[in-house]
C-alpha positions in Angstrom: -28.0 -26.1 33.3 -24.8 -28.5 32.3 -22.3 -28.3 35.0 -18.7 -28.3 34.9 -17.1 -31.3 36.9 -13.5 -31.1 36.2 -11.7 -30.5 33.2 -8.2 -30.3 31.4 -6.7 -28.8 28.2 -3.2 -30.5 26.8 -2.7 -32.2 29.9 0.6 -33.6 29.5 2.6 -36.4 31.3 6.0 -38.4 30.1 5.1 -41.5 31.9 2.6 -44.6 30.5 0.0 -43.1 32.9 -3.0 -45.2 33.1 -6.6 -44.6 34.1 -8.6 -47.0 35.5 -12.6 -46.3 36.4 -14.2 -49.5 36.7 -17.2 -48.0 37.7 -16.7 -45.1 35.5 -17.3 -41.6 37.1 -20.8 -40.2 37.7 -20.8 -37.4 35.6 -19.9 -37.6 31.4 -16.6 -37.5 30.3 -16.0 -36.1 26.9 -12.0 -36.8 26.0 -9.7 -36.0 23.3 -6.6 -38.0 22.8 -3.5 -36.1 21.5 -1.0 -38.8 22.0 -1.6 -42.8 20.9 -3.7 -44.7 23.8 -4.6 -47.7 24.2 -8.4 -48.0 25.4 -10.3 -51.4 26.8 -13.7 -51.8 26.9 -16.0 -54.0 28.9 -16.5 -56.3 26.0 -12.7 -57.1 26.0 -12.2 -55.5 23.3 -8.7 -53.6 23.2 -8.4 -50.6 20.6 -5.2 -48.7 20.0 -6.6 -44.7 19.3 -4.6 -42.5 17.3 -4.0 -38.8 17.7 -7.1 -37.3 17.2 -9.2 -39.8 18.3 -12.4 -39.0 20.5 -14.9 -40.7 23.0 -17.7 -39.5 25.0 -18.2 -41.9 28.6 -21.9 -42.0 29.5 -21.5 -41.9 33.7 -21.1 -45.1 35.5 -19.4 -46.7 32.1 -15.5 -48.4 32.7 -13.2 -45.9 31.7 -9.7 -48.3 31.0 -7.4 -46.4 28.8 -3.5 -45.7 28.8 -0.8 -43.8 27.0 1.3 -46.0 24.2 4.3 -43.7 25.5 3.6 -40.3 26.8 0.4 -39.0 28.3 -1.2 -36.2 26.2 -4.8 -35.3 26.1 -8.0 -32.7 26.3 -10.9 -33.7 28.9 -14.1 -32.4 30.3 -15.9 -33.9 33.1 -19.7 -32.2 33.2 -23.0 -32.9 34.6 -25.9 -33.5 32.4 -29.8 -35.3 32.5 -29.7 -38.1 30.4 -33.1 -36.8 28.9 -31.2 -33.6 27.7 -28.3 -35.7 26.6 -30.9 -38.2 24.4 -31.7 -35.0 22.5 -28.1 -34.2 20.9 -28.3 -38.3 19.4 -24.6 -38.7 20.3 -22.7 -42.3 20.4 -21.7 -42.6 23.6 -18.5 -44.9 25.3 -17.1 -45.4 21.8 -13.9 -44.3 19.5 -14.6 -42.1 16.5 -12.1 -39.6 14.9 -13.9 -36.3 14.2 -12.5 -34.0 11.1 -12.8 -31.1 13.6 -10.3 -32.2 16.3 -8.6 -28.9 16.1 -11.9 -27.0 16.9 -13.1 -29.7 19.7 -9.9 -29.1 21.2 -9.8 -25.4 20.8 -13.3 -25.2 22.5 -11.5 -27.3 25.3 -9.5 -25.0 25.8 -12.0 -21.8 26.3 -13.7 -24.1 28.6 -10.8 -25.0 30.8 -9.8 -21.0 31.0 -13.8 -20.3 31.8 -13.7 -22.9 34.7 -10.4 -22.0 36.0 -10.7 -18.1 35.9 -14.2 -18.6 37.4 -15.3 -15.3 35.3 -18.7 -13.4 36.1 -21.5 -15.4 34.8 -19.4 -18.8 34.7 -21.9 -21.2 35.2 -23.8 -19.7 32.0 -21.0 -19.4 29.6 -19.9 -22.9 30.5 -23.6 -24.1 30.0 -23.7 -22.5 26.7 -19.8 -24.3 26.1 -21.0 -27.6 26.5 -23.9 -27.3 24.3 -21.6 -26.2 21.9 -19.5 -28.8 22.2 -22.2 -31.5 21.8 -23.3 -30.1 18.7 -20.0 -30.2 17.7 -19.9 -33.9 18.3 -23.0 -34.9 17.4 -22.1 -33.0 13.5 -18.7 -34.6 13.6 -20.3 -38.5 14.2 -22.7 -38.0 11.9 -19.9 -37.0 8.9 -17.8 -39.8 10.1 -20.7 -42.1 9.5 -20.6 -41.6 5.6 -19.1 -44.6 4.8 -16.1 -43.4 1.9 -14.5 -40.4 1.1 -16.4 -40.5 -2.6 -19.3 -40.0 -0.2 -18.0 -37.5 1.8 -17.2 -35.0 -0.8 -20.6 -35.4 -2.1 -21.7 -34.5 1.2 -19.8 -31.8 1.6 -21.2 -30.7 -2.5 -24.7 -31.1 -0.7 -24.1 -28.9 2.2 -23.1 -26.4 0.2 -25.8 -26.5 -1.9 -28.4 -26.9 0.4 -26.5 -23.8 2.7 -27.2 -21.7 -0.9 -30.8 -22.7 -1.7 -31.8 -22.3 2.4 -29.9 -19.1 2.2 -32.1 -17.8 -0.7 -35.1 -19.7 -0.2 -37.5 -16.5 -1.4 -36.6 -18.0 -4.7 -38.6 -20.1 -6.4 -36.6 -23.1 -6.8 -37.2 -25.9 -9.3 -35.3 -29.6 -8.9 -33.8 -29.4 -12.5 -31.9 -26.1 -10.9 -30.9 -28.0 -8.1 -29.6 -30.8 -10.0 -27.9 -28.8 -12.2 -25.7 -27.1 -9.4 -24.3 -30.5 -8.2 -24.5 -32.5 -11.8 -26.4 -35.3 -10.9 -30.0 -36.6 -11.9 -33.2 -36.3 -10.1 -33.5 -39.9 -8.4 -30.0 -39.4 -7.1 -30.6 -36.1 -6.1 -33.5 -37.6 -3.8 -32.2 -40.5 -2.2 -28.8 -38.7 -1.4 -30.8 -35.4 0.0 -32.7 -37.8 1.8 -30.1 -39.7 3.5 -27.9 -36.9 4.1 -30.4 -34.7 5.7 -33.1 -36.4 6.7 -35.8 -34.6 4.7 -36.7 -33.5 1.1 -35.5 -30.1 -0.3 -39.6 -29.0 -0.5 -39.7 -29.6 3.2 -36.9 -28.0 4.5 -37.5 -24.7 1.6 -40.9 -24.3 3.2 -39.9 -24.2 6.5 -36.7 -21.7 6.0 -39.8 -19.6 3.9 -42.3 -19.9 7.0 -39.5 -18.8 9.2 -38.1 -15.7 7.3 -41.8 -14.7 7.1 -42.4 -14.9 10.7 -39.0 -13.1 10.8 -40.7 -10.4 8.4 -43.9 -10.0 10.3 -42.2 -8.7 13.0 -41.5 -5.3 11.0 -44.7 -3.5 11.5 -44.1 -1.5 8.2 -44.3 -4.7 5.9 -47.7 -6.2 5.5 -48.5 -10.1 5.7 -48.9 -10.3 2.2 -45.8 -8.5 1.4 -43.9 -10.8 4.3 -45.2 -13.7 2.2 -44.0 -12.3 -1.3 -40.7 -11.7 0.1 -40.5 -15.2 1.5 -41.0 -17.1 -1.7 -44.7 -17.5 -1.3 -46.6 -15.6 -4.5 -50.0 -17.1 -3.4 -51.5 -15.5 -0.3 -54.0 -18.3 0.5 -51.0 -20.8 -0.3 -49.2 -19.3 2.4 -52.1 -18.8 4.9 -53.2 -22.7 4.6 -48.9 -23.7 5.1 -48.8 -21.4 8.4 -51.6 -22.4 9.8 -51.0 -25.8 9.4 -47.1 -25.4 11.1 -48.1 -22.8 13.9 -51.4 -23.6 14.5 -52.9 -19.9 13.9 -53.5 -17.6 11.7 -50.5 -15.4 10.1 -53.0 -12.2 11.5 -53.4 -14.2 14.5 -50.0 -14.7 14.9 -48.7 -10.8 13.9 -51.9 -10.3 16.7 -50.2 -12.0 19.5 -46.3 -10.6 18.2 -47.4 -7.0 18.3 -50.2 -6.1 20.5 
């Protein structure tokens, strides 16, 4: 479980407060800058951060920053196992500018209120909030890694089309249909899809169909063949083979485990 050490929402001081922790802290620190600050790093670099900048410090890392004028930020200190943090693939100890800074700040407010008031099951709720925070940070960093505005716009278009395709995975999608939705050629479509989502549309559609079939099979009123067909597998033999390759059991064996 991820535990909160300390947190603050809209922390505000009128003077040029300085934070200097040469040895860092034992916890992770996520900081959302709400007024301009100067950050100093161990490689002797000095970066001026504008409002909206963020950084996630790892335990034991020097924390050295100062407000240009007034001190204004939101932050969360939390304990998380290193192995668990690695699963989120977040770049640590570097500034970045998320597009969803307002969403991040709203979530810090929820964390602050939960931590301060100590509601029933607060530890469990705070664990969920921090996990959500880490996911939002990761998504923000992925979006920022797309180098220019043209590609960022293209990513948004791809993301929208991909969501539509996967939410309607039972349809027999063709590459021509997908390319037409984006007004783009096949080679470019495959290139950008792989770059943005680290997979192919075929692989993701198959996964979405298998997941839908698994869900439909929880309904005893639906036969395995019906579940396969409604999920976009018109060929039951093809469905059985893909299902076994993915889950190491046949659909019949899976259903027997699911419904004794």
